[in-house]
N, C-alpha and C positions, 0 to 999 in steps of 0.2 A: 248340627253339633249336639253331642250328648254331654250331660253332666254326670258325675260319678254316682249321684244319688237317684238318677232316673230309673224307673222300673225296667226290668229285663225285657219286657215285650215292646219297649220303645226302640230297641235295636232292630234295624231293618232285617226282615227275614224270619223273625221270631213271632209266631202266632200263638194262639191260645193253647194248642196241643203241646207245642214245644215249651211254652211257658210253664206248664204243669210239670214237665220232665225236669226243667231247670230248677223249679222249686223243690222237687224231691232231692236235689243235690244241694239245697240251701243256697242257691244262686237266685237272688231276687232283685238285684240292682246291677247297674253297669259296673260298679266297683267290685261287687262279688264276682262278676264274670272275669274281670281283668286280673283279679287276685286268685283265681282258681288255677293253681299251679299244676302243670302236667305232672303225672306220676313218673314218667320217664320219657325218653326221646328215642326215635329210631334213626339210625344212620343207614340209609339204603345202600347195599353193595352194588358193584358193577355187575351188569347182566352177563351170564355165560351162555354159550350156545349148546353145551353138552355136559351133562353131569358125569362125574367120575368118583367112585369111592363112597364112603359114608359121611354124612354131614351132621349127624346127631341132631341136637336141638337148634343148630344155627340155621336161620332162614336163608333161602337161596333165591336169586332172581334168574329165571330161565327165559331166554329169548326164543320164542317158538312161533313158527308160521302154521296157522291152522289150515289143515288140508281136508278135514271132513267136519260135518256139522255136529254140534253137541247134541246129546240125547237126554230127554226128560223121561224118567221112569217112575211109575206109580208104586209106592210101597207104604208101609206104615208111616215112615218118614220119607216124603218125596225127595228123590235125588236127581242130580244132573251129572252126566258122565261125559268126558271128552277124552278121546284117544288121539295121541299125536306123537310126533318124533322130534326129539331134540338132538340134532346130529344123527348118530347111529343108534341112539338110545330110545326105546319105547317108553312113553310116559303116559300114565293114566291119572286123570284128574277127576276129583269128585267133590260136589257141593251138596249140602243138605238144605232143603226148603229154599232153594234159590233158582226157581224155574226161569227167572228173567235172564239168567246167564246165557241160556240158549240163544236168545235174540241178540244179546250183546256181542257174541262172538261171530264174526263174519268169516266165512271160508275165503282163504286167499290172503287174509290180513295177518300181520305179525303183531304179537302182543308180548308183554313182559308179565310172566306169572310169578308172583312172589309168595313164598310160603315154605313150610318145612318139607324137605324131600326125604322120602323113605326108599331105601334101596331094597328091591325085591330080589334081584339076582344080578349077574354081571351085565345084563342087557336091558333090564327093566326097572323103572322107578315109578313111584306114586306120590302125588301131591294131594294133601287133604285140604280142601277149601282155600285154595290160593287166591290172593287178591289179583285182580286183572287190571293192567294199565296199558295204555298205548305207549309206544316208545317216547313220544313227546311229553306225555304226562309224567312218565317215570323220570325223564331228565330233570323235570321241575322238582320232583321229590328229592332227587339227589343234590339239588343246589343248596339245601340246608338240612339241619336236623329237624325231623318232624315230631311234633308233640303227640303224646299218647295220654289221654285223660282217664281218670276214674269215671265210670259211667253208671247210668241207671237205665231201667227199661225204656225203650223208645228213643235213646240218645246214642250218638256215635261221636267218635273223636273228630271226624270230618266236619260235623255240624258245629261242634264247639269251636274248632279252628276257624271256620268261616265267620262265626259270630264274633270271635275275638279280633279277627282281622278287621272286620267292619268297625267294631268299637274303638280299637286302637287308632284307626285312621280318622275318627271324628270326635275324639274326646281330648280335651285339654287337661293334662295331668300336671298339676302344679307341685313344685318341690317344696318340702316342708323342713328338711334338715338344713342347718346353717352351712354356708359354703366352707367355712373353716373345718367343720366336722367331716364333710365330704372329702376334702383334701387330706386331712389328717389320717383318715382311715382308707384313703384311696378307693372310695366307693363310687359306683355309677349313680347317675341321677335316677330318681324313681321311675321316670318315664322310660329311660333306656333299660332299666332293670326289668320292667314289665315286658317291654318289647322282646328282650333277649331271653327271658325265662320261657317264653312261649316259642320263639323262633330264633334259636341261637345258630350262629354260623358254624361254631365248632365247640369242643369241650371247654376250652379256655373261656370263651364267650359265655357259655352256660354257667360256669363256675363263678364268674364275676357277678352275673345277674343273681344267682342264688345267694351269694355272700351279702349282697345289698338287702335282699328280702329277709334273710336270716337276721342280719344286724337290726333291721327295723323291728322285727318281732321280739327280739330280746330287749331292745330299747323300750318297747311298749311294756314288757314285763317288769323291768326295773322302774320305769316311770310310774306305772300303776302301783307298784309296791311302795314306792316313795310317797306317792300321793295319799295312799291309805294310811301311812304313818305320820303324815304332816300334821303338825299341831298336837301330836301326842307327846306329852312331857312325862317325866318320871312321876309315878303314882305311889304314894306312901302305902305301905302294907298295913292295913287295919285289921287283918285277921288274927285272932287269938287262937293259937294251936298248941295249947299246953298239954293236953291229954293225948297219950299214945298207947293206952292200955290195950285197946282192941287191935291196933296195928301189930303190937308185939304178939298178941294171942294168935293172930292169923299167921304171922311170919314163923313163929315157933312151931305151929301145928301143921304146917305144910308137909305133905308126904314126900317132898323133895327139897334139896338145897338150892337156893338161888345161885346162879352162876356168878363169877366175879363181875361180869359185865352187867348183869341184872342188879346186883348189889350196889355197884357204883352208880347206876342210873337212879336207883331209889335214893341213895345218899345225895346225889346232885339235886333231885327234886325237893327233898326235905330241906336241904340247905337253902334252896330258893324260897321255900315257904316261910322260913324263919328270918329271911333277910329284911332289910329296911324298905325295899321297894318291890312292887309287884312286877313279875317278869313273864316272859314267854320262853319255853324250852322245846327244842326238837329232840325227840328220842328216835334215833335212827338205828335200826337193827335189822339184821338179815332175816329172811323168812324162817319162821320156826324158832326164833330166839327167845320167845316168851315175853312179849310186851304186855299181854293182857293182865298178867298177875301184877306187873308194875303199876298199871292203871288202877287196878283194884286197891292196892296198898295205898296209893296216893289219894284216891277218893275216900278210903276209909278214914284217913287222918282228918279230912275235912268233916266228914259226916259225924264222927264221934265227938267233934268239937262244936256241933250244933249247926253246921252249914249244909248246903246242898252241893252235890258234885255231879256234873253231867258228862256223858261220853256220847259222841255223835259218830255213827258209822255210815258208810256210803250206800249201803243197801239194807232193805228191810230184813232180809234173811240173816245178814251178818249182825245187825242190831239184835235180832231175836236170839242169836247164838250168845252174844254178850249177856243178854238178860238171863238166859238159862244158867250160864256160868256163874254170874254174880249171885243168883238165887241159891245155887248149890253151895257156894262159899258161905253165904249168910246162914243157911240151915246147918251146915257142917260145924261152923264156929259159933253158932247160937248168938248171932248179932241181933240186937233189938231194932233193926231198921228194915225198910222195904225198898224194892226196886219199882220205880215209876217208869212205865213204858209208853212211848209216844211215836207213832208212825203215821204216814199219810193215809194208809188204807184202813185204819181203825174206824169203827162206827162213831157217830156223833156222840152217843152216850158214853162210849169208852174214852173219847177225847175229853169230854166235859169233866169226867172224873179225874183224869190225869191233870188237866188244867187246875182243878181245885186244889190238889195236893201241891203242885208246883208253885202255886201262888201263896201258899201258906208258909209258915216258918218251920214246918216239919223237916228235920234233917233227913235226907234220903239220897239214894243213888238214882240218878235219872239217866235212862238209856233210850236212845232213839235215832232217827235219821234227820234229814234236813228239816223235818217238821218241827224240830226243837227251836229253830230260829225264825219261824214264821211269825206273823203279827200277833196271833192270839195268845200264845204261851207267855205268861208272866211268872217271874221267879221271886220267891220270898227272900232267900238268903243264899244266893249262888256264889260259891267261893272258888270253884275250880271247873274249868272247861277242858275236856280232852277230845281231840278229833282223831279218829282212827283212819289210817291210810290217807293222810292229809292232802296229798296231791289231788284227790278226788273232789276236794272242796276248794272253792275260790277264796281269794284274799278277803273279798267283801263278805262272803258267807261266814267265814270264821269271825270276822269283825262283828257281824250282826249278832252272832251268838254270844260273844264276849260282852257286848253292850247290854245284853239282857240282865246282867248282874251289875253290881257296883264295882267295876274294875276287878274282875276275878283273875286268878292265875290261869295261864293257858299252857297246855301241853299238846303238842302235835306229834303223832307217831307215824313213822314211815318204814315200810319194808323194802323200798327201792334202794338198792346198793349204789351209792354215789361216792366217788373218791372225795376224801376230805377237802382237798383243795377246791373242788367245785361246790361242795356243801357250804363252805365259808362264804362263797360269793352269792349263792342262791338264798341262803338264810342268814344274811349278814346282820339282821336285826334280832336274831334269836341266839339264846344259849344252846349249845349242842352237846348231847350225850350220845356216844356211839357204843352199841353192844356188838362186840365182834365174836362172841362165843355162842354156843347153843347148849341147851340142857343135855347133861351127860346120859340121860335115859333114852335119848333119841337113837334109833337104829340107823346107821349111816345109809344114805341112799346110793344105789348103784346107777351108773349112767352108761349108755351104749349108743354109739353113732353107727347107723347101718345105711346101706344103699337100698334102692327099691327092690332089688332081687331077694332081699331077706325079709320082705314084708310078711310073707307067709309064716316065717318063724315068729315074728312079733305077734301075729294073730294067735298063734299057738300058745304063746306066753299068756296072753289075755285070757284065753279059754281055760288054761290051767289055773290061773288065779281066781276066776269066777267059780270054777269047780271046787276050789278050796274055800269058797265062801267070801271072797274079796270082790272089790269093784275096780273099775278102770276108767280113765279118761282117754279120749282121742281128740286131739286138737287140730283143727283145720284153719287155714288162713282166710277162707272165703265163706260167705253165708250161702250163696247159691252159685250154680254153674255160670261161668262167664265166657263170652265169646273171645275176650281179649287175653286170657291166660288159661293155662291148663292146670293151675293150682287146685289142690283138693278143696272141695266145698262141703259144708255141713249137710246140706239137704241130700245131695247125691251120695255122699259117703255113708250117711245113715241108712239109706236104702240098700247100698251095696253090702254093708257089714251085716245087716239083718239077713240078707240072702246067704251070705257066707256061713253064718252060724246056724242057719236053718231052724230058728226057734229055740235053740239051746240057751241063748243069751238074750236077755231083754235089753233093748237099745233105746236110749232117750236122746233128744236133740235140744240144743240150747244155743241161742245166738242173740245178738244185740238188737235185732229188729222185732223181737218179741216184746210184748208189753211187760211191765214190771210184775203184774200178777202172774202172767204166763211163766216168766223166768223163776219167780218164787215157787210156783207150783212144781216145776220140773226139778229145781234144786231140793225141794222138800221130799219129792219122790226118791231122789237119789240118796238123800240123807236117811230115808226110811227103808232103803235097800230094795225098793220096788224096781229100780233101774240098775242093771249090772254094768253097762257100758254107756257112758255119757259122751256123745259126740258134740263138740262145742267149738266156738270161736274163743277168742281171748277173754270173753266176758267172765270166765271163771278165774281170771288172774287174781281178783280180789273176791274171795268167796268164803263159804262156810268151811268149817274144819271137819272134813270127812275122814275120820281115822281109819275107816275100813278100805279106803282107796289105796292100792299098793302098786299100781302100774299106770304109766302115762305114755301114750304114743303120740309124738308130734310129727304130723305130716308136713312136708315142705319146710323143714326147720330153717332152711336158709333164708326164708322170707321173714323171719322174725329177728329182732335184735337180741343180743345176748342177755341184756338186763331183763327183757321181757320173758325170754325163755327160762331164765333163772326164777323169775316170779311164778311162772306157770308151774314149773316142777315142784314148787313149794306146796302145791295142792296135795301131793302124795308124801308118804313117809312121815305122817303125823301121828301114827299109832305105834304099836310095839312089834309090828311085822316087817320083815325086809321089804324094800320097795325098789322099783326099777323104772327109770325114765329112758325111753327109746326115741332118739332123734333120727328122722329119715332125711338123709343128705342127698338131695336131688342133683346138685350142681357138680360136685367133685372138681372144683376149679382151683384148688390150692388154698387161696386166701379164705374163702368161705368155709372150707372144710377145717382149716386151722382154727377158726373161731369155734366151731362146734367141738373140736377136740379139747379146747380150753374148758368147756362145760363138762365134757366127759371125765376130765382129770381132776376137777375140783368142785366142791359144793360150797365154797366160800364166796359169797356174793361180792364182797369188797375186793377180793383178789381178782375175780372175773371182771369187775368194772374197771380196775386199773389195767389189766392186760388188754381189755378191749380198747381202752383209751390209747394204749401204745400202738395197737394194730391199725386204728382208723386214721386215714390220711385226709388232707384238705379236699382232695378231689373225689373222695369216696361217697358221693352223694347219691349213688344209685342203690346203696345198701338201705336196709330197713331201719327206720328210726329206733333208737334204743330207749328213748325216754318218753314213751307214749303217755305216761301218767301226767305229764305237764300240759297236755292239750295244745302244744305248739303245732301249727299247721305245717311248718317246714323245718324249723330248728331242731337240733339234736344236741343235748348238753354235752355228750361225749365227743361227737365228731366236731362240734362247733365250739369247743372249749375256749379257743382263742378269741372268737367273736363274743363269747359270753363275758369274758373278762373285759374286753374293750367296751362293750355296752354298759357294763356295771360301772367302770371307771368314768365313762363319759357322762352318765346320768349324775353321778356324784359331783363331777366337776361343774356341770351346768347348774345344779342347785346350789353348790357352794358359792359360785360367782354371781348367781342371779336367782335367789330363793323364790321370788314371786313370778319368775319367767316374764318379766315386763320389759326387758331389753328388746329393742327393735329386731335384732337378729334371732330372737327366740319366739317372736310373735306367731309365726306360721306353725312352728313346732308345738307351741302351747295350744293354739286353736285346734290343731289336728288331734293332739292327744286327748284334749277334753272332749272333743266331738266323738272320739272313739272309745271313751272311757267305759261305757256300758259293755261294749264288746270285749274290751281288755279284761274287765273284771270277770266276765263269764268264762274267759279262757284261762284264768290263772288258777 
């Protein structure tokens, strides 16, 4: 028998080599393995004896009797060929780097070949790298939906499936939710949910399993948020903020008028600062709505009254951008203060100097990354803490920073468009300001949805923009080529687009597997215009302000959520030149295309979020998560809005009835939540 905490290599069949592959996927224990949810499932179709017509992207199962031996051919990439007949149709099959196939296929035997069928002409078809099954093995595959997992080098879905089957059969998984809660929400037991999320009988079975795991994840979120707030009582506001001379000087001297939304947010914050108690406020504004100037005005009020004000950004390059922006304001308005900068990559001497100023009583603007809440920094008179793109920081991280001062005010800023009804649930402990307008000097962004046949036109647009002195982004869903999907990947795409432009355009590459220093170096090169076209994954979603970037091409746009696509296109159109975002629609299946058309028709993130909420149904879990910023493994705040509300209500009810969670029916839940607390905090 296995325990959930046992190391992954304790599972029969997992040796040292496989252990390394599992660890690359952050699977280190039996629990990690069982909770490694499949990214999708395959429903294998009935085999056919003869293909007819075009099948497009839909895989087909062909029943074929092998009448001649397969042939291995030497080439730059070794290939294996098999020529056969399916009924009256000639079928050519090809495999790359799979010489073993020749020995596997026996002449005279019948096999099921599963893969994408390409029609060559009326009598000839081609299969590229089809899976090969005996009829008996294929019957077994058809008996249930088969899991498909996200993989790493040296790992297959088949191996993970085998390991999960072994672990499920020999692990006792104890229930931790109270019976009354399971009945109230009609949830499966955790053991049944794990069994059926991996090996569902049908869609309904899979939906119920997913609902239980999503509910648990959201319950963890609200439980951890509640625990982070426990024992926190109202704190008297001891900050004296009588002077606003410099605030007025900055506001009156700005070369632009604040929008009504910006003005309202500033008024909300200043009202908080003059109130009886210290508070936290969320400023939620669409991409490009101008939250940075709001942060500077709020920080200036504290600094000119003798306090320190800190702003924390999720990346070093974004923190550096804030530093430059603040220093330009200070110089332009002749303010007698300085910006103290702190990031993890600074030298020991640079950090020592920053620590010295931060620990003093000198009023100043403090800008940095997560380094601001590490052990060493001490603050003299910290009055205000602002976190930019707040979802990128955990509850505990924000709490750690705020504890550095004596109960400072906290402002968190988010550009993720979330319907207000959901915001009230997610941020129930915060005051909320919503900025629904954008600065009037912004040139409206154009959007266009195209199919793959117009990709050449898109490349032409990029070339024209580069020739005009501008820059472009190309977004791909994958880092590197994958055997399990034909989606565009950054590495292959970068090479292909370099070949296409034949040296006329400089191409850079950016993805999440690069080190922080490597990413910063690439982004700095892009900022310095040394790179014309940046091919990237979604790591640019929260990035620097590249005013010169005027076009974005998003490949396989169907694979991204609408909220994420909206965030991504916020990287362009930040200057005074017209901009265009091009979405490549690969599916053309009605519902997916309808979502992309919403993006094409509107640049209003809150409208998009609400429309997306209307479109998504409870069974729509094969779509891509919309709320990637929240680091949920499965849950999606749009799609799972009902479960979100249920989990929020249930946590509130549990704590209201049993604040210490000492009742017998809550013991297992309490133990489990406390045991998982570190993981929960890191995911929030």
